PDB file of N, CA, C and O in Angstrom:
ATOM      1  N   UNK A   1       0.840  -1.179   0.000  1.00  0.00           N
ATOM      2  CA  UNK A   1       0.000   0.000   0.000  1.00  0.00           C
ATOM      3  C   UNK A   1       0.886   1.244   0.000  1.00  0.00           C
ATOM      4  O   UNK A   1       1.941   1.284   0.632  1.00  0.00           O
ATOM      5  N   UNK A   2       0.427   2.242  -0.720  1.00  0.00           N
ATOM      6  CA  UNK A   2       1.220   3.465  -0.722  1.00  0.00           C
ATOM      7  C   UNK A   2       0.849   4.334   0.472  1.00  0.00           C
ATOM      8  O   UNK A   2      -0.112   4.042   1.183  1.00  0.00           O
ATOM      9  N   UNK A   3       1.593   5.379   0.685  1.00  0.00           N
ATOM     10  CA  UNK A   3       1.426   6.215   1.877  1.00  0.00           C
ATOM     11  C   UNK A   3       0.088   6.944   1.896  1.00  0.00           C
ATOM     12  O   UNK A   3      -0.488   7.147   2.965  1.00  0.00           O
ATOM     13  N   UNK A   4      -0.417   7.342   0.724  1.00  0.00           N
ATOM     14  CA  UNK A   4      -1.703   8.037   0.685  1.00  0.00           C
ATOM     15  C   UNK A   4      -2.829   7.121   1.144  1.00  0.00           C
ATOM     16  O   UNK A   4      -3.717   7.552   1.880  1.00  0.00           O
ATOM     17  N   UNK A   5      -2.801   5.865   0.717  1.00  0.00           N
ATOM     18  CA  UNK A   5      -3.839   4.912   1.104  1.00  0.00           C
ATOM     19  C   UNK A   5      -3.796   4.670   2.604  1.00  0.00           C
ATOM     20  O   UNK A   5      -4.834   4.670   3.264  1.00  0.00           O
ATOM     21  N   UNK A   6      -2.614   4.465   3.138  1.00  0.00           N
ATOM     22  CA  UNK A   6      -2.467   4.225   4.577  1.00  0.00           C
ATOM     23  C   UNK A   6      -2.929   5.451   5.359  1.00  0.00           C
ATOM     24  O   UNK A   6      -3.605   5.317   6.379  1.00  0.00           O
ATOM     25  N   UNK A   7      -2.573   6.631   4.892  1.00  0.00           N
ATOM     26  CA  UNK A   7      -2.991   7.859   5.574  1.00  0.00           C
ATOM     27  C   UNK A   7      -4.507   8.003   5.548  1.00  0.00           C
ATOM     28  O   UNK A   7      -5.109   8.409   6.542  1.00  0.00           O
ATOM     29  N   UNK A   8      -5.128   7.672   4.420  1.00  0.00           N
ATOM     30  CA  UNK A   8      -6.584   7.754   4.323  1.00  0.00           C
ATOM     31  C   UNK A   8      -7.251   6.784   5.287  1.00  0.00           C
ATOM     32  O   UNK A   8      -8.230   7.139   5.944  1.00  0.00           O
ATOM     33  N   UNK A   9      -6.735   5.573   5.378  1.00  0.00           N
ATOM     34  CA  UNK A   9      -7.308   4.584   6.295  1.00  0.00           C
ATOM     35  C   UNK A   9      -7.142   5.046   7.731  1.00  0.00           C
ATOM     36  O   UNK A   9      -8.062   4.917   8.540  1.00  0.00           O
ATOM     37  N   UNK A  10      -5.966   5.588   8.053  1.00  0.00           N
ATOM     38  CA  UNK A  10      -5.715   6.080   9.414  1.00  0.00           C
ATOM     39  C   UNK A  10      -6.602   7.271   9.756  1.00  0.00           C
ATOM     40  O   UNK A  10      -6.873   7.516  10.932  1.00  0.00           O
ATOM     41  N   UNK A  11      -7.053   8.005   8.767  1.00  0.00           N
ATOM     42  CA  UNK A  11      -7.968   9.112   9.001  1.00  0.00           C
ATOM     43  C   UNK A  11      -9.414   8.627   9.054  1.00  0.00           C
ATOM     44  O   UNK A  11     -10.183   9.085   9.900  1.00  0.00           O
ATOM     45  N   UNK A  12      -9.795   7.719   8.177  1.00  0.00           N
ATOM     46  CA  UNK A  12     -11.187   7.287   8.064  1.00  0.00           C
ATOM     47  C   UNK A  12     -11.672   6.547   9.307  1.00  0.00           C
ATOM     48  O   UNK A  12     -12.800   6.764   9.750  1.00  0.00           O
ATOM     49  N   UNK A  13     -10.858   5.695   9.864  1.00  0.00           N
ATOM     50  CA  UNK A  13     -11.296   4.892  11.011  1.00  0.00           C
ATOM     51  C   UNK A  13     -11.561   5.771  12.237  1.00  0.00           C
ATOM     52  O   UNK A  13     -12.639   5.651  12.819  1.00  0.00           O
ATOM     53  N   UNK A  14     -10.641   6.651  12.667  1.00  0.00           N
ATOM     54  CA  UNK A  14     -10.973   7.509  13.816  1.00  0.00           C
ATOM     55  C   UNK A  14     -12.102   8.492  13.511  1.00  0.00           C
ATOM     56  O   UNK A  14     -12.887   8.832  14.396  1.00  0.00           O
ATOM     57  N   UNK A  15     -12.184   8.951  12.259  1.00  0.00           N
ATOM     58  CA  UNK A  15     -13.257   9.858  11.885  1.00  0.00           C
ATOM     59  C   UNK A  15     -14.610   9.180  12.055  1.00  0.00           C
ATOM     60  O   UNK A  15     -15.552   9.790  12.559  1.00  0.00           O
ATOM     61  N   UNK A  16     -14.711   7.926  11.639  1.00  0.00           N
ATOM     62  CA  UNK A  16     -15.929   7.140  11.813  1.00  0.00           C
ATOM     63  C   UNK A  16     -16.281   7.031  13.294  1.00  0.00           C
ATOM     64  O   UNK A  16     -17.440   7.205  13.668  1.00  0.00           O
ATOM     65  N   UNK A  17     -15.292   6.746  14.138  1.00  0.00           N
ATOM     66  CA  UNK A  17     -15.524   6.619  15.578  1.00  0.00           C
ATOM     67  C   UNK A  17     -15.930   7.962  16.188  1.00  0.00           C
ATOM     68  O   UNK A  17     -16.804   8.008  17.053  1.00  0.00           O
ATOM     69  N   UNK A  18     -15.303   9.052  15.745  1.00  0.00           N
ATOM     70  CA  UNK A  18     -15.633  10.369  16.282  1.00  0.00           C
ATOM     71  C   UNK A  18     -17.047  10.796  15.893  1.00  0.00           C
ATOM     72  O   UNK A  18     -17.763  11.382  16.706  1.00  0.00           O
ATOM     73  N   UNK A  19     -17.446  10.511  14.677  1.00  0.00           N
ATOM     74  CA  UNK A  19     -18.807  10.855  14.244  1.00  0.00           C
ATOM     75  C   UNK A  19     -19.823  10.071  15.063  1.00  0.00           C
ATOM     76  O   UNK A  19     -20.838  10.623  15.487  1.00  0.00           O
ATOM     77  N   UNK A  20     -19.557   8.795  15.287  1.00  0.00           N
ATOM     78  CA  UNK A  20     -20.455   7.988  16.121  1.00  0.00           C
ATOM     79  C   UNK A  20     -20.541   8.561  17.529  1.00  0.00           C
ATOM     80  O   UNK A  20     -21.635   8.676  18.082  1.00  0.00           O
ATOM     81  N   UNK A  21     -19.395   8.926  18.121  1.00  0.00           N
ATOM     82  CA  UNK A  21     -19.384   9.477  19.475  1.00  0.00           C
ATOM     83  C   UNK A  21     -20.131  10.801  19.530  1.00  0.00           C
ATOM     84  O   UNK A  21     -20.874  11.054  20.479  1.00  0.00           O
ATOM     85  N   UNK A  22     -19.943  11.646  18.529  1.00  0.00           N
ATOM     86  CA  UNK A  22     -20.631  12.932  18.489  1.00  0.00           C
ATOM     87  C   UNK A  22     -22.139  12.727  18.390  1.00  0.00           C
ATOM     88  O   UNK A  22     -22.902  13.383  19.099  1.00  0.00           O
ATOM     89  N   UNK A  23     -22.567  11.834  17.525  1.00  0.00           N
ATOM     90  CA  UNK A  23     -23.998  11.561  17.390  1.00  0.00           C
ATOM     91  C   UNK A  23     -24.588  11.044  18.696  1.00  0.00           C
ATOM     92  O   UNK A  23     -25.680  11.454  19.090  1.00  0.00           O
ATOM     93  N   UNK A  24     -23.874  10.150  19.367  1.00  0.00           N
ATOM     94  CA  UNK A  24     -24.351   9.628  20.651  1.00  0.00           C
ATOM     95  C   UNK A  24     -24.449  10.728  21.699  1.00  0.00           C
ATOM     96  O   UNK A  24     -25.413  10.772  22.463  1.00  0.00           O
ATOM     97  N   UNK A  25     -23.447  11.627  21.742  1.00  0.00           N
ATOM     98  CA  UNK A  25     -23.457  12.697  22.739  1.00  0.00           C
ATOM     99  C   UNK A  25     -24.579  13.698  22.484  1.00  0.00           C
ATOM    100  O   UNK A  25     -25.054  14.342  23.420  1.00  0.00           O
ATOM    101  N   UNK A  26     -25.006  13.837  21.237  1.00  0.00           N
ATOM    102  CA  UNK A  26     -26.103  14.744  20.904  1.00  0.00           C
ATOM    103  C   UNK A  26     -27.465  14.076  21.006  1.00  0.00           C
ATOM    104  O   UNK A  26     -28.494  14.711  20.773  1.00  0.00           O
ATOM    105  N   UNK A  27     -27.472  12.800  21.352  1.00  0.00           N
ATOM    106  CA  UNK A  27     -28.735  12.092  21.533  1.00  0.00           C
ATOM    107  C   UNK A  27     -29.260  11.409  20.285  1.00  0.00           C
ATOM    108  O   UNK A  27     -30.375  10.889  20.295  1.00  0.00           O
ATOM    109  N   UNK A  28     -28.511  11.397  19.251  1.00  0.00           N
ATOM    110  CA  UNK A  28     -28.914  10.702  18.023  1.00  0.00           C
ATOM    111  C   UNK A  28     -28.359   9.285  18.037  1.00  0.00           C
ATOM    112  O   UNK A  28     -27.407   8.979  18.755  1.00  0.00           O
ATOM    113  N   UNK A  29     -28.969   8.437  17.235  1.00  0.00           N
ATOM    114  CA  UNK A  29     -28.424   7.081  17.152  1.00  0.00           C
ATOM    115  C   UNK A  29     -27.183   7.116  16.274  1.00  0.00           C
ATOM    116  O   UNK A  29     -27.101   7.896  15.326  1.00  0.00           O
ATOM    117  N   UNK A  30     -26.227   6.269  16.597  1.00  0.00           N
ATOM    118  CA  UNK A  30     -24.970   6.290  15.818  1.00  0.00           C
ATOM    119  C   UNK A  30     -25.203   5.823  14.388  1.00  0.00           C
ATOM    120  O   UNK A  30     -26.283   5.362  14.019  1.00  0.00           O
ATOM    121  N   UNK A  31     -24.155   5.961  13.611  1.00  0.00           N
ATOM    122  CA  UNK A  31     -24.224   5.521  12.213  1.00  0.00           C
ATOM    123  C   UNK A  31     -24.696   4.071  12.210  1.00  0.00           C
ATOM    124  O   UNK A  31     -24.109   3.227  12.887  1.00  0.00           O
ATOM    125  N   UNK A  32     -25.742   3.776  11.460  1.00  0.00           N
ATOM    126  CA  UNK A  32     -26.379   2.454  11.573  1.00  0.00           C
ATOM    127  C   UNK A  32     -25.652   1.339  10.836  1.00  0.00           C
ATOM    128  O   UNK A  32     -26.267   0.596  10.071  1.00  0.00           O
ATOM    129  N   UNK A  33     -24.378   1.218  11.055  1.00  0.00           N
ATOM    130  CA  UNK A  33     -23.624   0.140  10.438  1.00  0.00           C
ATOM    131  C   UNK A  33     -23.015  -0.708  11.536  1.00  0.00           C
ATOM    132  O   UNK A  33     -22.325  -0.204  12.422  1.00  0.00           O
ATOM    133  N   UNK A  34     -23.274  -1.978  11.466  1.00  0.00           N
ATOM    134  CA  UNK A  34     -22.634  -2.889  12.412  1.00  0.00           C
ATOM    135  C   UNK A  34     -21.167  -3.025  12.029  1.00  0.00           C
ATOM    136  O   UNK A  34     -20.832  -2.948  10.847  1.00  0.00           O
ATOM    137  N   UNK A  35     -20.296  -3.223  12.997  1.00  0.00           N
ATOM    138  CA  UNK A  35     -18.872  -3.363  12.678  1.00  0.00           C
ATOM    139  C   UNK A  35     -18.600  -4.479  11.658  1.00  0.00           C
ATOM    140  O   UNK A  35     -17.682  -4.374  10.845  1.00  0.00           O
ATOM    141  N   UNK A  36     -19.403  -5.539  11.712  1.00  0.00           N
ATOM    142  CA  UNK A  36     -19.217  -6.629  10.741  1.00  0.00           C
ATOM    143  C   UNK A  36     -19.512  -6.156   9.327  1.00  0.00           C
ATOM    144  O   UNK A  36     -18.833  -6.554   8.381  1.00  0.00           O
ATOM    145  N   UNK A  37     -20.536  -5.298   9.178  1.00  0.00           N
ATOM    146  CA  UNK A  37     -20.867  -4.781   7.842  1.00  0.00           C
ATOM    147  C   UNK A  37     -19.786  -3.828   7.345  1.00  0.00           C
ATOM    148  O   UNK A  37     -19.454  -3.829   6.159  1.00  0.00           O
ATOM    149  N   UNK A  38     -19.241  -3.022   8.240  1.00  0.00           N
ATOM    150  CA  UNK A  38     -18.150  -2.114   7.852  1.00  0.00           C
ATOM    151  C   UNK A  38     -16.938  -2.937   7.420  1.00  0.00           C
ATOM    152  O   UNK A  38     -16.306  -2.639   6.407  1.00  0.00           O
ATOM    153  N   UNK A  39     -16.618  -3.976   8.198  1.00  0.00           N
ATOM    154  CA  UNK A  39     -15.492  -4.846   7.841  1.00  0.00           C
ATOM    155  C   UNK A  39     -15.716  -5.507   6.488  1.00  0.00           C
ATOM    156  O   UNK A  39     -14.806  -5.572   5.661  1.00  0.00           O
ATOM    157  N   UNK A  40     -16.940  -6.001   6.266  1.00  0.00           N
ATOM    158  CA  UNK A  40     -17.250  -6.653   4.991  1.00  0.00           C
ATOM    159  C   UNK A  40     -17.146  -5.667   3.830  1.00  0.00           C
ATOM    160  O   UNK A  40     -16.650  -6.016   2.759  1.00  0.00           O
ATOM    161  N   UNK A  41     -17.615  -4.433   4.045  1.00  0.00           N
ATOM    162  CA  UNK A  41     -17.522  -3.421   2.994  1.00  0.00           C
ATOM    163  C   UNK A  41     -16.068  -3.091   2.669  1.00  0.00           C
ATOM    164  O   UNK A  41     -15.689  -3.020   1.500  1.00  0.00           O
ATOM    165  N   UNK A  42     -15.259  -2.890   3.701  1.00  0.00           N
ATOM    166  CA  UNK A  42     -13.849  -2.550   3.483  1.00  0.00           C
ATOM    167  C   UNK A  42     -13.127  -3.695   2.781  1.00  0.00           C
ATOM    168  O   UNK A  42     -12.333  -3.470   1.868  1.00  0.00           O
ATOM    169  N   UNK A  43     -13.409  -4.929   3.215  1.00  0.00           N
ATOM    170  CA  UNK A  43     -12.787  -6.086   2.569  1.00  0.00           C
ATOM    171  C   UNK A  43     -13.208  -6.181   1.103  1.00  0.00           C
ATOM    172  O   UNK A  43     -12.378  -6.431   0.228  1.00  0.00           O
ATOM    173  N   UNK A  44     -14.483  -5.982   0.845  1.00  0.00           N
ATOM    174  CA  UNK A  44     -14.963  -5.999  -0.537  1.00  0.00           C
ATOM    175  C   UNK A  44     -14.362  -4.892  -1.371  1.00  0.00           C
ATOM    176  O   UNK A  44     -14.003  -5.104  -2.530  1.00  0.00           O
ATOM    177  N   UNK A  45     -14.250  -3.703  -0.784  1.00  0.00           N
ATOM    178  CA  UNK A  45     -13.663  -2.572  -1.500  1.00  0.00           C
ATOM    179  C   UNK A  45     -12.202  -2.840  -1.842  1.00  0.00           C
ATOM    180  O   UNK A  45     -11.754  -2.555  -2.953  1.00  0.00           O
ATOM    181  N   UNK A  46     -11.463  -3.389  -0.882  1.00  0.00           N
ATOM    182  CA  UNK A  46     -10.062  -3.731  -1.142  1.00  0.00           C
ATOM    183  C   UNK A  46      -9.977  -4.776  -2.250  1.00  0.00           C
ATOM    184  O   UNK A  46      -9.100  -4.705  -3.111  1.00  0.00           O
ATOM    185  N   UNK A  47     -10.888  -5.744  -2.228  1.00  0.00           N
ATOM    186  CA  UNK A  47     -10.909  -6.766  -3.278  1.00  0.00           C
ATOM    187  C   UNK A  47     -11.174  -6.172  -4.654  1.00  0.00           C
ATOM    188  O   UNK A  47     -10.498  -6.515  -5.624  1.00  0.00           O
ATOM    189  N   UNK A  48     -12.153  -5.285  -4.739  1.00  0.00           N
ATOM    190  CA  UNK A  48     -12.484  -4.654  -6.027  1.00  0.00           C
ATOM    191  C   UNK A  48     -11.318  -3.803  -6.515  1.00  0.00           C
ATOM    192  O   UNK A  48     -10.969  -3.845  -7.695  1.00  0.00           O
ATOM    193  N   UNK A  49     -10.719  -3.034  -5.618  1.00  0.00           N
ATOM    194  CA  UNK A  49      -9.588  -2.189  -6.012  1.00  0.00           C
ATOM    195  C   UNK A  49      -8.412  -3.039  -6.492  1.00  0.00           C
ATOM    196  O   UNK A  49      -7.758  -2.696  -7.477  1.00  0.00           O
ATOM    197  N   UNK A  50      -8.144  -4.142  -5.801  1.00  0.00           N
ATOM    198  CA  UNK A  50      -7.022  -4.987  -6.212  1.00  0.00           C
ATOM    199  C   UNK A  50      -7.284  -5.655  -7.554  1.00  0.00           C
ATOM    200  O   UNK A  50      -6.362  -5.814  -8.355  1.00  0.00           O
ATOM    201  N   UNK A  51      -8.531  -6.049  -7.810  1.00  0.00           N
ATOM    202  CA  UNK A  51      -8.857  -6.634  -9.119  1.00  0.00           C
ATOM    203  C   UNK A  51      -8.691  -5.590 -10.218  1.00  0.00           C
ATOM    204  O   UNK A  51      -8.124  -5.877 -11.273  1.00  0.00           O
ATOM    205  N   UNK A  52      -9.186  -4.376  -9.969  1.00  0.00           N
ATOM    206  CA  UNK A  52      -9.037  -3.318 -10.970  1.00  0.00           C
ATOM    207  C   UNK A  52      -7.574  -2.963 -11.193  1.00  0.00           C
ATOM    208  O   UNK A  52      -7.163  -2.710 -12.325  1.00  0.00           O
ATOM    209  N   UNK A  53      -6.792  -2.942 -10.133  1.00  0.00           N
ATOM    210  CA  UNK A  53      -5.360  -2.653 -10.270  1.00  0.00           C
ATOM    211  C   UNK A  53      -4.669  -3.738 -11.091  1.00  0.00           C
ATOM    212  O   UNK A  53      -3.861  -3.444 -11.973  1.00  0.00           O
ATOM    213  N   UNK A  54      -4.996  -4.999 -10.790  1.00  0.00           N
ATOM    214  CA  UNK A  54      -4.383  -6.098 -11.534  1.00  0.00           C
ATOM    215  C   UNK A  54      -4.791  -6.041 -13.008  1.00  0.00           C
ATOM    216  O   UNK A  54      -3.984  -6.343 -13.887  1.00  0.00           O
ATOM    217  N   UNK A  55      -6.014  -5.663 -13.274  1.00  0.00           N
ATOM    218  CA  UNK A  55      -6.480  -5.550 -14.653  1.00  0.00           C
ATOM    219  C   UNK A  55      -5.783  -4.385 -15.353  1.00  0.00           C
ATOM    220  O   UNK A  55      -5.416  -4.500 -16.522  1.00  0.00           O
ATOM    221  N   UNK A  56      -5.599  -3.286 -14.663  1.00  0.00           N
ATOM    222  CA  UNK A  56      -5.026  -2.090 -15.265  1.00  0.00           C
ATOM    223  C   UNK A  56      -3.525  -2.217 -15.469  1.00  0.00           C
ATOM    224  O   UNK A  56      -2.980  -1.755 -16.472  1.00  0.00           O
ATOM    225  N   UNK A  57      -2.868  -2.843 -14.512  1.00  0.00           N
ATOM    226  CA  UNK A  57      -1.411  -2.940 -14.554  1.00  0.00           C
ATOM    227  C   UNK A  57      -0.967  -3.692 -15.795  1.00  0.00           C
ATOM    228  O   UNK A  57      -1.610  -4.651 -16.221  1.00  0.00           O
ATOM    229  N   UNK A  58       0.129  -3.250 -16.362  1.00  0.00           N
ATOM    230  CA  UNK A  58       0.676  -3.868 -17.566  1.00  0.00           C
ATOM    231  C   UNK A  58       1.345  -5.183 -17.183  1.00  0.00           C
ATOM    232  O   UNK A  58       2.414  -5.189 -16.574  1.00  0.00           O
ATOM    233  N   UNK A  59       0.716  -6.285 -17.539  1.00  0.00           N
ATOM    234  CA  UNK A  59       1.260  -7.602 -17.253  1.00  0.00           C
ATOM    235  C   UNK A  59       1.777  -8.210 -18.549  1.00  0.00           C
ATOM    236  O   UNK A  59       0.997  -8.507 -19.453  1.00  0.00           O
ATOM    237  N   UNK A  60       3.075  -8.393 -18.639  1.00  0.00           N
ATOM    238  CA  UNK A  60       3.705  -8.932 -19.839  1.00  0.00           C
ATOM    239  C   UNK A  60       3.710 -10.456 -19.760  1.00  0.00           C
ATOM    240  O   UNK A  60       4.562 -11.051 -19.101  1.00  0.00           O
ATOM    241  N   UNK A  61       2.756 -11.075 -20.434  1.00  0.00           N
ATOM    242  CA  UNK A  61       2.596 -12.523 -20.360  1.00  0.00           C
ATOM    243  C   UNK A  61       3.195 -13.214 -21.583  1.00  0.00           C
ATOM    244  O   UNK A  61       3.863 -14.238 -21.446  1.00  0.00           O
ATOM    245  N   UNK A  62       2.966 -12.674 -22.757  1.00  0.00           N
ATOM    246  CA  UNK A  62       3.456 -13.324 -23.971  1.00  0.00           C
ATOM    247  C   UNK A  62       4.962 -13.119 -24.110  1.00  0.00           C
ATOM    248  O   UNK A  62       5.502 -12.146 -23.584  1.00  0.00           O
ATOM    249  N   UNK A  63       5.647 -14.024 -24.812  1.00  0.00           N
ATOM    250  CA  UNK A  63       7.094 -13.852 -25.027  1.00  0.00           C
ATOM    251  C   UNK A  63       7.427 -12.538 -25.742  1.00  0.00           C
ATOM    252  O   UNK A  63       8.450 -11.914 -25.459  1.00  0.00           O
ATOM    253  N   UNK A  64       6.562 -12.128 -26.662  1.00  0.00           N
ATOM    254  CA  UNK A  64       6.800 -10.870 -27.384  1.00  0.00           C
ATOM    255  C   UNK A  64       6.758  -9.682 -26.418  1.00  0.00           C
ATOM    256  O   UNK A  64       7.609  -8.794 -26.475  1.00  0.00           O
ATOM    257  N   UNK A  65       5.763  -9.678 -25.535  1.00  0.00           N
ATOM    258  CA  UNK A  65       5.638  -8.583 -24.576  1.00  0.00           C
ATOM    259  C   UNK A  65       6.813  -8.581 -23.597  1.00  0.00           C
ATOM    260  O   UNK A  65       7.308  -7.518 -23.225  1.00  0.00           O
ATOM    261  N   UNK A  66       7.255  -9.751 -23.187  1.00  0.00           N
ATOM    262  CA  UNK A  66       8.395  -9.836 -22.279  1.00  0.00           C
ATOM    263  C   UNK A  66       9.665  -9.324 -22.952  1.00  0.00           C
ATOM    264  O   UNK A  66      10.478  -8.642 -22.327  1.00  0.00           O
ATOM    265  N   UNK A  67       9.826  -9.658 -24.229  1.00  0.00           N
ATOM    266  CA  UNK A  67      10.986  -9.169 -24.974  1.00  0.00           C
ATOM    267  C   UNK A  67      10.970  -7.657 -25.123  1.00  0.00           C
ATOM    268  O   UNK A  67      12.007  -7.008 -24.984  1.00  0.00           O
ATOM    269  N   UNK A  68       9.809  -7.094 -25.403  1.00  0.00           N
ATOM    270  CA  UNK A  68       9.699  -5.648 -25.551  1.00  0.00           C
ATOM    271  C   UNK A  68       9.932  -4.945 -24.207  1.00  0.00           C
ATOM    272  O   UNK A  68      10.523  -3.866 -24.162  1.00  0.00           O
ATOM    273  N   UNK A  69       9.466  -5.563 -23.113  1.00  0.00           N
ATOM    274  CA  UNK A  69       9.707  -4.970 -21.797  1.00  0.00           C
ATOM    275  C   UNK A  69      11.192  -4.979 -21.477  1.00  0.00           C
ATOM    276  O   UNK A  69      11.707  -4.009 -20.921  1.00  0.00           O
ATOM    277  N   UNK A  70      11.896  -6.068 -21.822  1.00  0.00           N
ATOM    278  CA  UNK A  70      13.331  -6.141 -21.588  1.00  0.00           C
ATOM    279  C   UNK A  70      14.053  -5.075 -22.403  1.00  0.00           C
ATOM    280  O   UNK A  70      14.973  -4.423 -21.908  1.00  0.00           O
ATOM    281  N   UNK A  71      13.632  -4.900 -23.661  1.00  0.00           N
ATOM    282  CA  UNK A  71      14.247  -3.870 -24.493  1.00  0.00           C
ATOM    283  C   UNK A  71      14.027  -2.478 -23.897  1.00  0.00           C
ATOM    284  O   UNK A  71      14.937  -1.648 -23.897  1.00  0.00           O
ATOM    285  N   UNK A  72      12.829  -2.228 -23.393  1.00  0.00           N
ATOM    286  CA  UNK A  72      12.534  -0.935 -22.770  1.00  0.00           C
ATOM    287  C   UNK A  72      13.366  -0.733 -21.506  1.00  0.00           C
ATOM    288  O   UNK A  72      13.921   0.345 -21.290  1.00  0.00           O
ATOM    289  N   UNK A  73      13.454  -1.772 -20.668  1.00  0.00           N
ATOM    290  CA  UNK A  73      14.264  -1.672 -19.451  1.00  0.00           C
ATOM    291  C   UNK A  73      15.733  -1.425 -19.780  1.00  0.00           C
ATOM    292  O   UNK A  73      16.395  -0.627 -19.117  1.00  0.00           O
ATOM    293  N   UNK A  74      16.250  -2.122 -20.822  1.00  0.00           N
ATOM    294  CA  UNK A  74      17.640  -1.922 -21.235  1.00  0.00           C
ATOM    295  C   UNK A  74      17.867  -0.487 -21.714  1.00  0.00           C
ATOM    296  O   UNK A  74      18.888   0.125 -21.400  1.00  0.00           O
ATOM    297  N   UNK A  75      16.911   0.042 -22.472  1.00  0.00           N
ATOM    298  CA  UNK A  75      17.047   1.409 -22.975  1.00  0.00           C
ATOM    299  C   UNK A  75      17.032   2.409 -21.820  1.00  0.00           C
ATOM    300  O   UNK A  75      17.799   3.372 -21.821  1.00  0.00           O
ATOM    301  N   UNK A  76      16.155   2.182 -20.828  1.00  0.00           N
ATOM    302  CA  UNK A  76      16.109   3.075 -19.667  1.00  0.00           C
ATOM    303  C   UNK A  76      17.428   3.019 -18.889  1.00  0.00           C
ATOM    304  O   UNK A  76      17.940   4.048 -18.449  1.00  0.00           O
ATOM    305  N   UNK A  77      17.967   1.815 -18.724  1.00  0.00           N
ATOM    306  CA  UNK A  77      19.235   1.658 -18.009  1.00  0.00           C
ATOM    307  C   UNK A  77      20.354   2.360 -18.782  1.00  0.00           C
ATOM    308  O   UNK A  77      21.195   3.022 -18.174  1.00  0.00           O
ATOM    309  N   UNK A  78      20.377   2.228 -20.094  1.00  0.00           N
ATOM    310  CA  UNK A  78      21.389   2.884 -20.920  1.00  0.00           C
ATOM    311  C   UNK A  78      21.284   4.405 -20.789  1.00  0.00           C
ATOM    312  O   UNK A  78      22.292   5.097 -20.654  1.00  0.00           O
ATOM    313  N   UNK A  79      20.057   4.910 -20.832  1.00  0.00           N
ATOM    314  CA  UNK A  79      19.862   6.366 -20.714  1.00  0.00           C
ATOM    315  C   UNK A  79      20.302   6.883 -19.352  1.00  0.00           C
ATOM    316  O   UNK A  79      20.825   7.993 -19.252  1.00  0.00           O
ATOM    317  N   UNK A  80      20.097   6.092 -18.301  1.00  0.00           N
ATOM    318  CA  UNK A  80      20.568   6.503 -16.970  1.00  0.00           C
ATOM    319  C   UNK A  80      22.080   6.574 -16.937  1.00  0.00           C
ATOM    320  O   UNK A  80      22.651   7.519 -16.392  1.00  0.00           O
ATOM    321  N   UNK A  81      22.734   5.574 -17.520  1.00  0.00           N
ATOM    322  CA  UNK A  81      24.188   5.573 -17.548  1.00  0.00           C
ATOM    323  C   UNK A  81      24.724   6.719 -18.385  1.00  0.00           C
ATOM    324  O   UNK A  81      25.735   7.333 -18.047  1.00  0.00           O
ATOM    325  N   UNK A  82      24.035   6.999 -19.480  1.00  0.00           N
ATOM    326  CA  UNK A  82      24.465   8.079 -20.370  1.00  0.00           C
ATOM    327  C   UNK A  82      24.347   9.434 -19.681  1.00  0.00           C
ATOM    328  O   UNK A  82      25.164  10.323 -19.925  1.00  0.00           O
ATOM    329  N   UNK A  83      23.338   9.603 -18.822  1.00  0.00           N
ATOM    330  CA  UNK A  83      23.129  10.885 -18.151  1.00  0.00           C
ATOM    331  C   UNK A  83      24.150  11.126 -17.037  1.00  0.00           C
ATOM    332  O   UNK A  83      24.357  12.268 -16.626  1.00  0.00           O
ATOM    333  N   UNK A  84      24.773  10.085 -16.556  1.00  0.00           N
ATOM    334  CA  UNK A  84      25.722  10.223 -15.442  1.00  0.00           C
ATOM    335  C   UNK A  84      26.998  10.816 -15.898  1.00  0.00           C
ATOM    336  O   UNK A  84      27.912  11.005 -15.097  1.00  0.00           O
TER     337      UNK A  84
END
């Protein structure tokens, strides 16, 4: 996970708890989600995001694609050496 995702999760969880506490202190019922439903939603969301990421990411499966990726990596390495 990248730092933005971790930061968002670290913000979302306490924010959810604070909103529930505020609602309770004002006499309203808390957010009507059971912790199990929140867990299931987060797990499902992570699953959907990971599937979309895997679909989007460039996966070089065929020999031709692997060869072209190697050529690209070699060219990038050459350009780095040339710039030094």
